[in-house]
N, C-alpha and C positions, 0 to 999 in steps of 0.2 A: 605449624598448622598444615594439614594435608591440602594439597592443591593439585589433584590428579587430573590430567587431560587425556582423553581417549579420542583418537581421530576415527570418525565413522566413514567419511568420504572426503576426497581431496582431488579436485578436478579443475582444469583450465576453463575459463569463461571469458566473455567479452569485457568484463570489468576486472579481470585478474584471476589469480588462483583462488578458487573458492573452496572453503573447507567447512564441513559439518562435523561438529565434535561434541563430546560430553565432558563437562567440567565439574569437578566436585565443588560443593559449597562449604567452605570452612566452618561457617556458623551453624550448619545443619549436618552433622555427621551422618554419612550414608546417603545423603541426597545429592542429586546431580542436576545441572542445568544443561539444556541443549543449546548450542550456540552456532552461529555462522560467522566466519571471518573471511575477509578478502585480502589477499597478500599479507596474511598474518595479522591484519588489523581487525579488531572486533567490529562487527556490524550489528548483530542483534542476538538476543538470547531469550530463553523461555522463563527465566526467573523474574525478570522485571518487565512486565508487559502492560502496565497500567496505561501508559500514554498511547501505545499502539491500539489498545482496545477503545480508549477514549476518543481517538480519531474517528472511529465509526459511530460510537454512541452519541457524541456531541453533534456530529453532522446530521444524523437521523433525527435527533431531537429538534434541531433547528429547522429541519424541513417540515415536520409536522404532518406529512401526508401518509398515505397508505399504498399498498401494492407497489412499493418503491423498487426501481431498478438501480442497482449500485454497481459502479465500476471501481475496481481496486487496482491501482498501479503498484505492482510488486507483491508477490506472495509471501516471500520470506518464510517465517515459521507458521504463518497462517492466523495470527491472533487478530489482526484487523478484519480479515474476512470472516472469521468465526464470530467476532463481536457483531458484525452486521447481520449475520445469519441468526443470531440470538434474538433479533427483533422480529416480532410477529408482523410488523408493518413492512417487512422486506419481502418482495416476491422473487427477486433474482439477484445473485451476486456473480459478476463476471470479472475474473482476475486476468490481468495481462502481465506475464512474467518474462523478463528479458533473458534469464539464465536457464538454459536447458537442463543442467544438472539438478536444479531445484525441482523441476517437474518430475524428474526421475526419482528424487527422494520422496516426493509426494506419492508417486505410484508404488513405491516399495515400502511405504509406511515407516520411513526412517526418522521422522520427527513426531512428537506427541500428538498433534492435532490431525495428522494426515488421514487416518481412517475416518474420523468423524466428518471431516470436510468432504471427502469423496462420497460418503454415504448420504449427504444432503442433496436431494434432487434440485434444489435451487442454486447449487454451486456449479460453476464451470470455470475452467482455466485454460489458457492457451498461451503459446509462445509468441512474444511480440515486444515491441518498444512502445510503451504507453505514451512517451513524450512525442514520438513521431506521429502516433495516431491522433493525439490531441492537437497537433500542429496542422494536420490535414483537415479538410472540410468534412463534416459529418455526412453519413450516407442518408439521404432522405428516404422516408418510408415508401414513397412512390417508386424510387429507384430500386429498392429491395424487391418490391412486388413485381416490377418489370423484369428484373433479372431472373426471378423464379419462373415467371411465365415463359421466358425464353429458354428455360432449361439450363441456365448458367448458374455457377456457384455464387451464392450471395450470403451476406451476413444473416444470422438467424433473426435478428431484429435490427431496426434502425439504430445508428450509433448515437442516440441521445439518452442521457441518464438523469435520474432525479438526484443522485448523489455521486460525486467523484472523489475518491480517497487516494491520495498520493503518499506513499511511504517507501521511497526509493533511496534518495540521497541522504547524506548525513545532515545537511542543511542547505538552504538556498545558496549559501556562499561556500560550502564545502561539498562538492559534487563527486559522485563516483566516476563520472565520465564527462567529456566535453559536450556530448549530444543533448544534454538536458539544459544547458545554459539558457537557451532562448525561452524556455518555458517560464522562467522567473521574471521575464521582462513584461512590460505593458502589452507589447504586441503578442507575446506568447500566451499571456493570460486571456487576452481578447479572443485569440483563436480557440483556446480551451473552453471558453465560456459558450462557444457555439455548440458544444457537445452536451450542454445542460438543457434539460427540459425546463419550461417555465417554472419559476420558483425553486430551481435546483440549487444545490449547495456544493461548493468545492472546498475540500479540506486537505491540508498539507501538513505532514509531520516533520519536525526538525529537532535536532538535539540542541540547537542554539537559537537565540533571538536574531532577527534580521530586519532592521528598520527599512532598508531599501526594498525588500520584498513586501513588507507591510504597506509601504507607500505605493508600490505598483498595484497591489490588490485594491487599495482605496481609490486609485484612479480609474480602475476598470469596473469594479463592482459597487453596487449601491450600499451594501452593508458588509463590514469587516470586523472580525473578532480575532484578537491575538491573545492566546491564553497559555500561561505557564502551568506546568504540572510538576510539582515537587514530589520526590519519592526517595526512599532509602534503598540504595543499591545493596541487595542482600547477598550478592556474590562477592564483591570486593570490599563492601562496607563504605559508608559515607553517604551524604546527601547529594542528590543530583536533581536537575531540572530539565525537562524536555518542553517543547513548545508546539502548540497547535495554531495553525493559521486557517481561519474559516471565512468563507465569503459567500454572499448571496446577492443576486442582482435585484 
């Protein structure tokens, strides 16, 4: 069976050597999946995106409000952000991406959703560490206004969101770097919760279940959902299950 891999970009990053590649799909002759790897280990791909999209749709469904401000931690190939933008109840999607090459790939239209994302006026993306931002106190609206009146650079909006979507690490227990470890603790989640507007929803993607993380969420938030998503991996074949952790105060 044909299993051709074409490397599109290969660059160093804070989490290792990151690669954007196209990979043939043996079960679909002539078709290719776009994939990202880190240090030659698979991170994500364009062929199996149901759980990344569900991360956004389930969180928005649980919120139930309108004119929602959504924060996405990790752009990746853009499927979580695109799913959020597909909702008419979403007013803005702000993405924080740690890896500069990913922003370059977006600007150069190197992955399938790049053009559509950049064309949506509700979409914005910037370089940063979402875990560090969620660990710091949110910027009050009054402080933003004060900075603007003083002519100083300030965030476009206060850093409180209706929905926060995190799709960065493989799982709470298998992380891409040491800097995110604190986020998965009770203290880290309590800090992150300060960035949610009243009634806000936090949602975290994982390739595996994590009882310690579910317990930490239940300690900090009033309502918690842990949902498995089973799917058929159409690139390599076989059944897989990803997990969504969702919480609302």
